[in-house]
VOTORMI-244033 format. One record per residue: x, y, z of N, C-alpha, C in turn; residue in three letters. Coordinates in nm, 3 decimals. Layout:
N
SITE      n.px      n.py      n.pz     ca.px     ca.py     ca.pz      c.px      c.py      c.pz    aa
SITE         X         Y         Z         X         Y         Z         X         Y         Z   ALA
...
END
This chain:
274
SITE      n.px      n.py      n.pz     ca.px     ca.py     ca.pz      c.px      c.py      c.pz    aa
SITE     0.309    -1.583    -1.021     0.407    -1.528    -0.930     0.338    -1.484    -0.801   MET
SITE     0.415    -1.490    -0.691     0.357    -1.459    -0.561     0.415    -1.329    -0.504   ARG
SITE     0.333    -1.258    -0.428     0.375    -1.134    -0.364     0.345    -1.142    -0.215   ALA
SITE     0.429    -1.076    -0.136     0.408    -1.070     0.009     0.401    -0.925     0.053   ALA
SITE     0.301    -0.895     0.135     0.286    -0.762     0.195     0.332    -0.773     0.340   MET
SITE     0.430    -0.695     0.380     0.479    -0.702     0.518     0.466    -0.565     0.583   ILE
SITE     0.391    -0.560     0.693     0.372    -0.430     0.758     0.244    -0.418     0.836   GLY
SITE     0.168    -0.313     0.806     0.060    -0.269     0.893    -0.076    -0.326     0.857   ASP
SITE    -0.163    -0.323     0.956    -0.306    -0.344     0.936    -0.379    -0.268     1.045   ASN
SITE    -0.497    -0.216     1.012    -0.575    -0.143     1.112    -0.720    -0.135     1.066   CYS
SITE    -0.801    -0.079     1.150    -0.942    -0.052     1.118    -0.961     0.098     1.108   ILE
SITE    -1.020     0.144     0.998    -1.063     0.284     0.989    -1.208     0.291     1.035   ASP
SITE    -1.233     0.372     1.137    -1.367     0.385     1.194    -1.415     0.529     1.173   PHE
SITE    -1.523     0.545     1.097    -1.577     0.676     1.067    -1.679     0.716     1.175   TYR
SITE    -1.650     0.830     1.240    -1.736     0.881     1.346    -1.849     0.965     1.289   VAL
SITE    -1.815     1.053     1.193    -1.916     1.135     1.126    -1.888     1.140     0.977   THR
SITE    -1.992     1.149     0.899    -1.983     1.173     0.755    -2.077     1.288     0.723   ILE
SITE    -2.020     1.396     0.670    -2.097     1.518     0.640    -2.177     1.566     0.760   ASP
SITE    -2.114     1.559     0.878    -2.175     1.609     0.999    -2.271     1.515     1.068   GLY
SITE    -2.302     1.404     1.005    -2.396     1.308     1.063    -2.319     1.196     1.133   GLN
SITE    -2.361     1.163     1.254    -2.296     1.054     1.327    -2.323     0.922     1.255   GLU
SITE    -2.217     0.843     1.239    -2.229     0.713     1.172    -2.151     0.609     1.252   VAL
SITE    -2.168     0.488     1.211    -2.091     0.378     1.270    -2.045     0.292     1.152   ASN
SITE    -1.945     0.344     1.081    -1.902     0.277     0.958    -1.751     0.253     0.964   ARG
SITE    -1.710     0.135     0.923    -1.569     0.099     0.936    -1.530    -0.001     0.828   ARG
SITE    -1.402    -0.021     0.813    -1.353    -0.124     0.724    -1.209    -0.161     0.762   TYR
SITE    -1.167    -0.284     0.730    -1.029    -0.324     0.753    -0.938    -0.260     0.649   PRO
SITE    -0.822    -0.214     0.691    -0.735    -0.142     0.600    -0.590    -0.147     0.646   THR
SITE    -0.513    -0.049     0.602    -0.368    -0.047     0.620    -0.306    -0.061     0.481   GLY
SITE    -0.195     0.005     0.458    -0.136     0.004     0.325    -0.113    -0.137     0.273   ASN
SITE    -0.056    -0.221     0.358    -0.026    -0.358     0.312    -0.154    -0.438     0.287   CYS
SITE    -0.255    -0.413     0.368    -0.383    -0.482     0.350    -0.448    -0.439     0.219   VAL
SITE    -0.457    -0.308     0.198    -0.523    -0.257     0.077    -0.448    -0.300    -0.049   ASP
SITE    -0.317    -0.281    -0.048    -0.237    -0.317    -0.165    -0.249    -0.466    -0.193   THR
SITE    -0.241    -0.546    -0.086    -0.249    -0.691    -0.102    -0.384    -0.739    -0.150   GLY
SITE    -0.491    -0.683    -0.094    -0.625    -0.726    -0.133    -0.651    -0.695    -0.280   ALA
SITE    -0.607    -0.577    -0.324    -0.627    -0.541    -0.465    -0.540    -0.625    -0.558   ASN
SITE    -0.419    -0.658    -0.517    -0.334    -0.747    -0.596    -0.397    -0.885    -0.609   LEU
SITE    -0.450    -0.933    -0.497    -0.515    -1.064    -0.498    -0.632    -1.064    -0.596   GLN
SITE    -0.708    -0.956    -0.598    -0.821    -0.947    -0.690    -0.777    -0.946    -0.835   LYS
SITE    -0.655    -0.901    -0.858    -0.601    -0.900    -0.994    -0.542    -1.035    -1.035   LEU
SITE    -0.548    -1.132    -0.945    -0.502    -1.267    -0.979    -0.363    -1.301    -0.932   GLY
SITE    -0.301    -1.214    -0.850    -0.168    -1.242    -0.796    -0.184    -1.306    -0.658   VAL
SITE    -0.126    -1.422    -0.638    -0.132    -1.489    -0.509    -0.054    -1.405    -0.407   SER
SITE    -0.125    -1.356    -0.306    -0.068    -1.256    -0.217    -0.081    -1.297    -0.071   THR
SITE     0.027    -1.276     0.004     0.031    -1.307     0.147     0.042    -1.179     0.227   ALA
SITE    -0.012    -1.180     0.350     0.000    -1.067     0.441     0.080    -1.112     0.562   ILE
SITE     0.186    -1.038     0.593     0.271    -1.066     0.709     0.254    -0.949     0.805   ILE
SITE     0.182    -0.971     0.913     0.150    -0.862     1.005     0.100    -0.923     1.136   SER
SITE     0.056    -0.836     1.227    -0.004    -0.879     1.353    -0.131    -0.800     1.376   THR
SITE    -0.240    -0.869     1.396    -0.367    -0.803     1.427    -0.404    -0.834     1.571   THR
SITE    -0.513    -0.779     1.618    -0.549    -0.792     1.757    -0.632    -0.915     1.788   GLY
SITE    -0.647    -0.941     1.918    -0.725    -1.058     1.964    -0.870    -1.021     1.990   SER
SITE    -0.910    -0.900     1.954    -1.046    -0.854     1.976    -1.135    -0.887     1.857   ASP
SITE    -1.259    -0.840     1.862    -1.353    -0.866     1.753    -1.305    -0.807     1.622   GLU
SITE    -1.241    -0.688     1.630    -1.190    -0.624     1.509    -1.080    -0.709     1.444   ALA
SITE    -0.998    -0.771     1.527    -0.894    -0.860     1.474    -0.953    -0.983     1.409   GLY
SITE    -1.057    -1.037     1.470    -1.125    -1.152     1.410    -1.184    -1.113     1.275   GLU
SITE    -1.236    -0.993     1.267    -1.292    -0.942     1.142    -1.183    -0.925     1.037   TRP
SITE    -1.066    -0.875     1.079    -0.954    -0.859     0.988    -0.913    -0.994     0.929   MET
SITE    -0.895    -1.092     1.015    -0.855    -1.226     0.969    -0.959    -1.282     0.874   VAL
SITE    -1.086    -1.270     0.911    -1.195    -1.324     0.829    -1.202    -1.253     0.693   ARG
SITE    -1.183    -1.122     0.694    -1.192    -1.044     0.569    -1.083    -1.084     0.471   SER
SITE    -0.960    -1.095     0.520    -0.848    -1.130     0.431    -0.858    -1.275     0.383   LEU
SITE    -0.907    -1.360     0.471    -0.929    -1.499     0.431    -1.036    -1.507     0.323   LYS
SITE    -1.143    -1.427     0.338    -1.249    -1.425     0.238    -1.198    -1.377     0.102   ASP
SITE    -1.096    -1.291     0.104    -1.038    -1.242    -0.021    -0.943    -1.343    -0.084   GLU
SITE    -0.917    -1.453    -0.013    -0.831    -1.556    -0.068    -0.683    -1.535    -0.042   GLY
SITE    -0.649    -1.438     0.044    -0.509    -1.410     0.072    -0.448    -1.516     0.163   MET
SITE    -0.318    -1.532     0.153    -0.244    -1.623     0.239    -0.224    -1.552     0.373   ASP
SITE    -0.290    -1.603     0.478    -0.280    -1.542     0.610    -0.201    -1.630     0.707   ILE
SITE    -0.118    -1.717     0.652    -0.039    -1.808     0.737     0.059    -1.733     0.826   SER
SITE     0.095    -1.609     0.788     0.186    -1.528     0.869     0.119    -1.400     0.919   HIS
SITE    -0.012    -1.405     0.931    -0.086    -1.298     0.997    -0.108    -1.343     1.141   LEU
SITE    -0.026    -1.290     1.231    -0.032    -1.330     1.372    -0.145    -1.258     1.444   LYS
SITE    -0.189    -1.317     1.553    -0.288    -1.254     1.640    -0.220    -1.225     1.774   VAL
SITE    -0.201    -1.096     1.802    -0.139    -1.057     1.927    -0.241    -1.044     2.039   GLY
SITE    -0.192    -1.038     2.162    -0.280    -1.027     2.278    -0.307    -0.879     2.305   ASP
SITE    -0.416    -0.829     2.250    -0.449    -0.689     2.268    -0.539    -0.640     2.157   GLY
SITE    -0.567    -0.511     2.156    -0.660    -0.455     2.057    -0.597    -0.436     1.920   PRO
SITE    -0.679    -0.445     1.818    -0.638    -0.414     1.682    -0.617    -0.264     1.668   THR
SITE    -0.519    -0.225     1.588    -0.496    -0.082     1.563    -0.622    -0.022     1.499   ALA
SITE    -0.654     0.100     1.538    -0.774     0.164     1.485    -0.750     0.314     1.467   ILE
SITE    -0.799     0.369     1.356    -0.794     0.513     1.331    -0.937     0.566     1.326   THR
SITE    -0.964     0.669     1.404    -1.096     0.731     1.402    -1.095     0.844     1.299   TYR
SITE    -1.197     0.846     1.215    -1.202     0.937     1.101    -1.334     1.013     1.097   MET
SITE    -1.332     1.126     1.031    -1.452     1.198     0.992    -1.439     1.232     0.844   SER
SITE    -1.552     1.257     0.779    -1.549     1.283     0.636    -1.648     1.395     0.603   MET
SITE    -1.598     1.497     0.532    -1.682     1.606     0.483    -1.667     1.611     0.332   ASN
SITE    -1.771     1.566     0.261    -1.758     1.551     0.117    -1.651     1.447     0.089   GLY
SITE    -1.549     1.484     0.013    -1.438     1.393    -0.011    -1.316     1.424     0.076   ASN
SITE    -1.333     1.520     0.169    -1.223     1.555     0.258    -1.229     1.471     0.385   ASP
SITE    -1.115     1.409     0.417    -1.109     1.324     0.536    -1.032     1.395     0.646   ARG
SITE    -1.081     1.378     0.769    -1.014     1.433     0.886    -0.976     1.316     0.976   VAL
SITE    -0.844     1.301     0.997    -0.798     1.193     1.083    -0.807     1.235     1.229   HIS
SITE    -0.868     1.150     1.309    -0.877     1.173     1.452    -0.775     1.091     1.527   GLY
SITE    -0.815     1.040     1.641    -0.723     0.963     1.725    -0.682     0.833     1.657   ASP
SITE    -0.558     0.794     1.682    -0.508     0.665     1.635    -0.468     0.583     1.757   TYR
SITE    -0.525     0.464     1.769    -0.489     0.372     1.876    -0.404     0.261     1.814   ILE
SITE    -0.279     0.254     1.853    -0.183     0.165     1.788    -0.208     0.019     1.819   GLU
SITE    -0.260    -0.010     1.938    -0.290    -0.148     1.973    -0.168    -0.239     1.962   GLY
SITE    -0.190    -0.359     1.911    -0.081    -0.457     1.904     0.028    -0.418     1.805   VAL
SITE    -0.001    -0.322     1.717     0.102    -0.277     1.624     0.219    -0.210     1.697   MET
SITE     0.195    -0.163     1.819     0.301    -0.095     1.894     0.419    -0.188     1.919   GLU
SITE     0.390    -0.317     1.933     0.497    -0.412     1.966     0.516    -0.516     1.855   HIS
SITE     0.482    -0.480     1.732     0.493    -0.577     1.623     0.638    -0.619     1.602   ILE
SITE     0.658    -0.748     1.581     0.791    -0.804     1.556     0.781    -0.897     1.436   VAL
SITE     0.877    -0.883     1.345     0.886    -0.974     1.232     1.004    -1.067     1.259   PHE
SITE     0.973    -1.196     1.281     1.077    -1.290     1.320     1.146    -1.349     1.197   ASP
SITE     1.243    -1.436     1.222     1.322    -1.494     1.115     1.236    -1.577     1.019   GLU
SITE     1.133    -1.639     1.074     1.042    -1.717     0.988     0.964    -1.626     0.895   GLU
SITE     0.921    -1.510     0.947     0.852    -1.412     0.863     0.944    -1.363     0.750   ASP
SITE     1.070    -1.336     0.785     1.166    -1.285     0.687     1.193    -1.388     0.579   ILE
SITE     1.213    -1.514     0.620     1.237    -1.620     0.522     1.116    -1.640     0.432   ALA
SITE     0.997    -1.631     0.492     0.874    -1.646     0.414     0.861    -1.534     0.313   PHE
SITE     0.885    -1.411     0.356     0.878    -1.297     0.265     0.976    -1.315     0.149   ALA
SITE     1.096    -1.358     0.180     1.201    -1.371     0.079     1.172    -1.481    -0.022   ALA
SITE     1.076    -1.567     0.007     1.043    -1.676    -0.086     0.949    -1.630    -0.197   SER
SITE     0.907    -1.504    -0.193     0.815    -1.449    -0.292     0.891    -1.374    -0.401   HIS
SITE     0.821    -1.349    -0.512     0.883    -1.274    -0.622     0.893    -1.127    -0.588   ALA
SITE     0.798    -1.078    -0.507     0.793    -0.936    -0.474     0.749    -0.918    -0.330   LEU
SITE     0.810    -0.823    -0.261     0.773    -0.787    -0.124     0.740    -0.638    -0.121   VAL
SITE     0.626    -0.605    -0.063     0.583    -0.465    -0.054     0.567    -0.425     0.091   HIS
SITE     0.611    -0.303     0.123     0.586    -0.247     0.255     0.566    -0.097     0.241   THR
SITE     0.551    -0.029     0.355     0.516     0.113     0.350     0.573     0.187     0.470   ALA
SITE     0.559     0.318     0.465     0.622     0.407     0.562     0.585     0.373     0.706   LEU
SITE     0.457     0.342     0.730     0.413     0.314     0.867     0.401     0.164     0.894   TRP
SITE     0.462     0.082     0.810     0.453    -0.063     0.827     0.546    -0.121     0.930   GLY
SITE     0.645    -0.040     0.974     0.743    -0.082     1.075     0.820    -0.207     1.035   MET
SITE     0.834    -0.226     0.903     0.905    -0.343     0.852     1.035    -0.306     0.782   ALA
SITE     1.076    -0.181     0.792     1.194    -0.135     0.718     1.321    -0.213     0.754   GLU
SITE     1.330    -0.257     0.880     1.451    -0.329     0.922     1.458    -0.471     0.866   ASN
SITE     1.346    -0.519     0.811     1.347    -0.653     0.751     1.405    -0.652     0.609   THR
SITE     1.407    -0.536     0.545     1.442    -0.531     0.402     1.584    -0.578     0.373   LEU
SITE     1.687    -0.535     0.448     1.821    -0.588     0.418     1.830    -0.738     0.440   PRO
SITE     1.757    -0.790     0.537     1.760    -0.933     0.565     1.690    -1.011     0.453   LYS
SITE     1.579    -0.955     0.404     1.506    -1.019     0.294     1.593    -1.022     0.169   ILE
SITE     1.660    -0.911     0.140     1.747    -0.904     0.023     1.867    -0.997     0.037   LYS
SITE     1.915    -1.013     0.159     2.028    -1.103     0.183     1.990    -1.247     0.155   GLU
SITE     1.868    -1.284     0.198     1.822    -1.421     0.175     1.790    -1.447     0.029   LYS
SITE     1.739    -1.345    -0.041     1.703    -1.361    -0.181     1.734    -1.232    -0.256   ASN
SITE     1.857    -1.218    -0.307     1.894    -1.094    -0.376     1.806    -1.062    -0.496   PRO
SITE     1.739    -1.161    -0.551     1.656    -1.139    -0.669     1.515    -1.093    -0.640   GLY
SITE     1.476    -1.093    -0.513     1.340    -1.051    -0.480     1.324    -0.903    -0.510   VAL
SITE     1.209    -0.866    -0.565     1.178    -0.724    -0.590     1.113    -0.665    -0.466   LEU
SITE     1.154    -0.545    -0.430     1.098    -0.478    -0.313     1.036    -0.346    -0.355   VAL
SITE     0.912    -0.324    -0.314     0.847    -0.195    -0.338     0.814    -0.130    -0.205   SER
SITE     0.812     0.003    -0.205     0.792     0.078    -0.080     0.706     0.199    -0.111   PHE
SITE     0.602     0.219    -0.030     0.516     0.336    -0.042     0.558     0.437     0.065   ASP
SITE     0.612     0.550     0.021     0.659     0.654     0.113     0.552     0.760     0.140   TYR
SITE     0.433     0.741     0.085     0.324     0.837     0.100     0.372     0.976     0.057   ALA
SITE     0.338     1.079     0.131     0.378     1.215     0.092     0.495     1.266     0.176   ASP
SITE     0.565     1.175     0.243     0.677     1.214     0.329     0.809     1.206     0.251   ARG
SITE     0.824     1.295     0.156     0.942     1.292     0.070     1.071     1.323     0.146   LEU
SITE     1.058     1.386     0.262     1.176     1.420     0.341     1.194     1.331     0.462   ASP
SITE     1.118     1.222     0.468     1.128     1.131     0.583     1.261     1.058     0.582   HIS
SITE     1.322     1.032     0.698     1.450     0.962     0.703     1.448     0.825     0.634   PRO
SITE     1.334     0.758     0.630     1.327     0.627     0.567     1.347     0.634     0.415   LEU
SITE     1.322     0.750     0.356     1.345     0.766     0.212     1.492     0.737     0.181   VAL
SITE     1.581     0.782     0.267     1.723     0.758     0.246     1.769     0.623     0.298   GLU
SITE     1.726     0.586     0.419     1.780     0.465     0.481     1.737     0.337     0.411   SER
SITE     1.621     0.339     0.345     1.573     0.218     0.277     1.613     0.212     0.130   THR
SITE     1.666     0.320     0.078     1.697     0.329    -0.065     1.780     0.213    -0.119   LEU
SITE     1.883     0.165    -0.048     1.964     0.056    -0.103     1.888    -0.075    -0.125   PRO
SITE     1.770    -0.087    -0.066     1.699    -0.215    -0.069     1.568    -0.210    -0.149   PHE
SITE     1.535    -0.094    -0.206     1.406    -0.075    -0.272     1.423    -0.066    -0.423   VAL
SITE     1.343    -0.146    -0.495     1.345    -0.145    -0.641     1.240    -0.052    -0.700   ASP
SITE     1.125    -0.044    -0.636     1.015     0.040    -0.685     0.968     0.130    -0.571   TYR
SITE     0.989     0.260    -0.586     0.948     0.355    -0.483     0.829     0.437    -0.529   GLY
SITE     0.733     0.457    -0.440     0.611     0.532    -0.471     0.598     0.651    -0.376   PHE
SITE     0.571     0.766    -0.433     0.563     0.890    -0.357     0.438     0.967    -0.398   TYR
SITE     0.368     1.019    -0.299     0.252     1.104    -0.326     0.298     1.250    -0.320   SER
SITE     0.268     1.324    -0.427     0.315     1.462    -0.439     0.194     1.552    -0.459   TYR
SITE     0.181     1.654    -0.374     0.059     1.735    -0.372     0.058     1.846    -0.477   HIS
SITE     0.162     1.851    -0.558     0.165     1.947    -0.668     0.160     1.870    -0.799   LYS
SITE     0.175     1.940    -0.908     0.183     1.875    -1.037     0.330     1.851    -1.073   GLU
SITE     0.352     1.793    -1.190     0.488     1.770    -1.237     0.566     1.902    -1.239   ARG
SITE     0.684     1.902    -1.179     0.768     2.020    -1.181     0.914     1.976    -1.174   ASP
SITE     1.004     2.072    -1.176     1.147     2.041    -1.178     1.190     1.968    -1.051   ALA
SITE     1.127     2.003    -0.937     1.165     1.938    -0.812     1.137     1.789    -0.815   PHE
SITE     1.013     1.752    -0.852     0.978     1.610    -0.847     1.053     1.531    -0.954   ILE
SITE     1.080     1.592    -1.067     1.161     1.525    -1.168     1.300     1.495    -1.112   GLU
SITE     1.361     1.594    -1.050     1.494     1.576    -0.992     1.492     1.472    -0.881   SER
SITE     1.386     1.475    -0.801     1.371     1.382    -0.688     1.364     1.237    -0.739   PHE
SITE     1.279     1.211    -0.836     1.264     1.075    -0.889     1.392     1.028    -0.957   LEU
SITE     1.453     1.115    -1.035     1.576     1.078    -1.104     1.686     1.043    -1.006   LYS
SITE     1.695     1.119    -0.899     1.796     1.092    -0.796     1.781     0.952    -0.738   ASP
SITE     1.659     0.910    -0.711     1.636     0.778    -0.650     1.677     0.666    -0.745   LYS
SITE     1.648     0.681    -0.873     1.684     0.578    -0.969     1.835     0.582    -0.996   VAL
SITE     1.892     0.699    -1.002     2.036     0.710    -1.023     2.114     0.643    -0.910   ASP
SITE     2.052     0.636    -0.792     2.120     0.576    -0.677     2.070     0.436    -0.643   ARG
SITE     1.999     0.371    -0.737     1.972     0.230    -0.714     1.836     0.175    -0.747   GLY
SITE     1.731     0.256    -0.742     1.598     0.204    -0.773     1.587     0.167    -0.921   MET
SITE     1.497     0.075    -0.950     1.465     0.045    -1.089     1.371     0.151    -1.146   LYS
SITE     1.266     0.183    -1.069     1.168     0.283    -1.112     1.121     0.360    -0.988   VAL
SITE     1.109     0.491    -1.002     1.051     0.575    -0.898     0.926     0.642    -0.955   ALA
SITE     0.818     0.642    -0.878     0.688     0.689    -0.927     0.631     0.794    -0.832   VAL
SITE     0.582     0.902    -0.887     0.509     1.003    -0.811     0.365     1.006    -0.859   ALA
SITE     0.272     1.009    -0.764     0.131     1.021    -0.799     0.083     1.161    -0.760   THR
SITE    -0.005     1.218    -0.844    -0.053     1.355    -0.827    -0.204     1.361    -0.803   PHE
SITE    -0.261     1.257    -0.744    -0.406     1.258    -0.723    -0.480     1.257    -0.855   GLY
SITE    -0.571     1.352    -0.873    -0.651     1.353    -0.996    -0.575     1.412    -1.116   ASP
SITE    -0.445     1.438    -1.096    -0.363     1.490    -1.206    -0.269     1.384    -1.264   LYS
SITE    -0.293     1.258    -1.227    -0.218     1.150    -1.288    -0.090     1.115    -1.215   GLY
SITE     0.009     1.066    -1.288     0.132     1.017    -1.226     0.250     1.036    -1.320   SER
SITE     0.369     1.025    -1.261     0.494     1.041    -1.334     0.593     0.937    -1.284   LEU
SITE     0.663     0.872    -1.375     0.764     0.773    -1.337     0.895     0.802    -1.408   ALA
SITE     1.004     0.758    -1.347     1.135     0.765    -1.410     1.199     0.627    -1.401   TYR
SITE     1.246     0.576    -1.514     1.299     0.439    -1.520     1.448     0.431    -1.550   ASP
SITE     1.517     0.543    -1.536     1.659     0.544    -1.563     1.693     0.591    -1.704   GLY
SITE     1.594     0.594    -1.790     1.614     0.639    -1.928     1.528     0.759    -1.963   LYS
SITE     1.405     0.756    -1.913     1.311     0.862    -1.950     1.204     0.879    -1.845   GLU
SITE     1.135     0.993    -1.851     1.017     1.016    -1.769     0.895     0.968    -1.847   PHE
SITE     0.804     0.902    -1.775     0.681     0.851    -1.835     0.564     0.912    -1.761   ILE
SITE     0.467     0.964    -1.833     0.349     1.023    -1.771     0.227     0.937    -1.795   THR
SITE     0.131     0.951    -1.706     0.004     0.878    -1.721    -0.107     0.961    -1.658   CYS
SITE    -0.218     0.968    -1.725    -0.334     1.036    -1.669    -0.416     0.943    -1.582   GLY
SITE    -0.530     0.990    -1.537    -0.620     0.907    -1.456    -0.724     0.842    -1.547   ILE
SITE    -0.788     0.740    -1.494    -0.905     0.683    -1.560    -1.029     0.751    -1.499   CYS
SITE    -1.116     0.804    -1.579    -1.234     0.871    -1.524    -1.320     0.775    -1.443   PRO
SITE    -1.372     0.825    -1.332    -1.464     0.747    -1.249    -1.603     0.808    -1.261   ALA
SITE    -1.704     0.723    -1.271    -1.841     0.773    -1.284    -1.882     0.856    -1.162   GLU
SITE    -1.830     0.817    -1.046    -1.858     0.892    -0.923    -1.740     0.869    -0.829   ARG
SITE    -1.719     0.962    -0.739    -1.614     0.949    -0.639    -1.680     0.944    -0.502   VAL
SITE    -1.670     0.829    -0.438    -1.733     0.808    -0.307    -1.633     0.833    -0.195   VAL
SITE    -1.514     0.778    -0.209    -1.412     0.789    -0.105    -1.276     0.767    -0.170   ASN
SITE    -1.186     0.862    -0.154    -1.055     0.849    -0.218    -0.955     0.771    -0.132   THR
SITE    -0.997     0.727    -0.012    -0.909     0.640     0.067    -0.879     0.514    -0.012   VAL
SITE    -0.755     0.479    -0.019    -0.717     0.358    -0.092    -0.681     0.381    -0.237   GLY
SITE    -0.698     0.505    -0.286    -0.666     0.531    -0.427    -0.517     0.509    -0.454   ALA
SITE    -0.433     0.559    -0.364    -0.289     0.541    -0.383    -0.247     0.396    -0.372   GLY
SITE    -0.300     0.326    -0.272    -0.266     0.184    -0.254    -0.312     0.102    -0.374   ASP
SITE    -0.430     0.134    -0.426    -0.481     0.056    -0.540    -0.402     0.085    -0.666   SER
SITE    -0.356     0.210    -0.683    -0.268     0.240    -0.795    -0.142     0.155    -0.787   PHE
SITE    -0.086     0.145    -0.667     0.035     0.063    -0.648     0.006    -0.083    -0.682   ILE
SITE    -0.111    -0.132    -0.644    -0.148    -0.271    -0.676    -0.146    -0.294    -0.826   SER
SITE    -0.210    -0.204    -0.899    -0.213    -0.218    -1.044    -0.075    -0.210    -1.105   GLY
SITE     0.007    -0.118    -1.055     0.143    -0.104    -1.106     0.223    -0.231    -1.080   PHE
SITE     0.214    -0.285    -0.958     0.290    -0.406    -0.924     0.240    -0.527    -1.002   LEU
SITE     0.110    -0.529    -1.032     0.058    -0.634    -1.121     0.130    -0.626    -1.254   TYR
SITE     0.148    -0.506    -1.305     0.220    -0.489    -1.431     0.363    -0.536    -1.422   GLY
SITE     0.430    -0.502    -1.312     0.569    -0.546    -1.291     0.578    -0.698    -1.293   VAL
SITE     0.490    -0.763    -1.219     0.495    -0.908    -1.207     0.457    -0.979    -1.336   LEU
SITE     0.389    -0.909    -1.423     0.347    -0.969    -1.550     0.426    -0.917    -1.669   ASN
SITE     0.536    -0.850    -1.642     0.626    -0.808    -1.748     0.575    -0.694    -1.835   GLY
SITE     0.480    -0.614    -1.785     0.430    -0.501    -1.862     0.530    -0.386    -1.860   LEU
SITE     0.520    -0.297    -1.955     0.605    -0.179    -1.958     0.568    -0.087    -1.842   SER
SITE     0.654     0.010    -1.814     0.624     0.106    -1.709     0.495     0.182    -1.741   VAL
SITE     0.479     0.224    -1.865     0.358     0.296    -1.904     0.234     0.210    -1.884   LYS
SITE     0.239     0.085    -1.929     0.124    -0.004    -1.914     0.095    -0.033    -1.767   ALA
SITE     0.200    -0.041    -1.685     0.182    -0.064    -1.541     0.114     0.057    -1.477   SER
SITE     0.153     0.176    -1.519     0.088     0.297    -1.467    -0.058     0.303    -1.508   MET
SITE    -0.086     0.264    -1.630    -0.224     0.263    -1.678    -0.308     0.163    -1.600   GLU
SITE    -0.248     0.048    -1.567    -0.320    -0.051    -1.487    -0.347     0.004    -1.348   LYS
SITE    -0.249     0.075    -1.292    -0.269     0.137    -1.163    -0.383     0.238    -1.165   GLY
SITE    -0.387     0.319    -1.268    -0.494     0.418    -1.281    -0.630     0.352    -1.294   ALA
SITE    -0.633     0.242    -1.366    -0.759     0.168    -1.385    -0.812     0.114    -1.253   GLU
SITE    -0.725     0.053    -1.173    -0.767    -0.004    -1.045    -0.809     0.108    -0.949   VAL
SITE    -0.734     0.217    -0.946    -0.768     0.329    -0.858    -0.905     0.386    -0.891   ALA
SITE    -0.937     0.393    -1.020    -1.068     0.446    -1.061    -1.181     0.357    -1.011   ALA
SITE    -1.159     0.228    -1.005    -1.261     0.137    -0.953    -1.281     0.156    -0.803   GLN
SITE    -1.168     0.175    -0.732    -1.173     0.181    -0.586    -1.235     0.310    -0.535   VAL
SITE    -1.212     0.423    -0.601    -1.268     0.549    -0.550    -1.420     0.554    -0.565   VAL
SITE    -1.477     0.459    -0.636    -1.622     0.456    -0.654    -1.693     0.377    -0.545   GLN
SITE    -1.616     0.319    -0.452    -1.676     0.249    -0.339    -1.624     0.312    -0.210   VAL
SITE    -1.690     0.284    -0.100    -1.650     0.344     0.027    -1.523     0.280     0.082   PHE
SITE    -1.510     0.150     0.063    -1.398     0.075     0.117    -1.275     0.089     0.027   GLU
SITE    -1.154     0.054     0.078    -1.032     0.070    -0.001    -1.006    -0.044    -0.099   PRO
SITE    -1.097    -0.137    -0.110    -1.098    -0.233    -0.220    -1.242    -0.275    -0.244   TRP
SITE    -1.272    -0.323    -0.361    -1.409    -0.359    -0.395    -1.442    -0.492    -0.329   VAL
SITE    -1.525    -0.488    -0.226    -1.560    -0.608    -0.150    -1.685    -0.671    -0.211   ILE
SITE    -1.669    -0.794    -0.254    -1.782    -0.866    -0.315    -1.879    -0.912    -0.207   GLU
SITE    -2.005    -0.900    -0.234    -2.106    -0.949    -0.142    -2.106    -1.101    -0.142   GLU
SITE    -2.103    -1.160    -0.023    -2.104    -1.307    -0.009    -2.246    -1.359    -0.002   LYS
END
């Protein structure tokens, strides 16, 4: 089965790590990270986005191609690649300036929409700027599964406006399981989602499937290098489970397994040395 990621891509550039000046970067973005990890799990994955015409954009194209992803709908715009400047103190990340670059004017055309709709699953995210494509994708292929990462913005307007078109919703919650998050997840499924999932960082995850709440712990990691990409990689593992007919519990466990692998490396997916 094939999956399509539609939305963002950018470069994370680390200025300092533990107070020391560095020059360290990697290609990223929710759709990039989720897609790269899905591809590594054996799911044929495409990226639908626009990167820049600069060296960073060339690196983005080359990196995704090296991972074996379908980049036939990864456009190259005339301008700089989106970039986020970061600092890191221990495992705490500080986001600095964000330069939107060509993402400011990203457009998903009818060909992109038709291409996305030809897949078994389409994934996007809060900052992917692809929310307006979802009703069109569903119109072209009512059977396509749509997943959406809302990050920790549980009160964002997109939580409501995209609900009719999303089958699997993912939310990052900074507390543990409580009555609020249970009610929140149940509400989303009662109003149309197949499954709603909340992740609690190192405290595991909780899902609601319309019948019951399912809990899952984390997989222990030998070391934690960088937690960037942990949420995206969990989603990759979960979606792998969906596409392969696994239960919700088994899908959550797969997500936890992939996340544990990713937090042990600096990049948001395990990049093999060529």
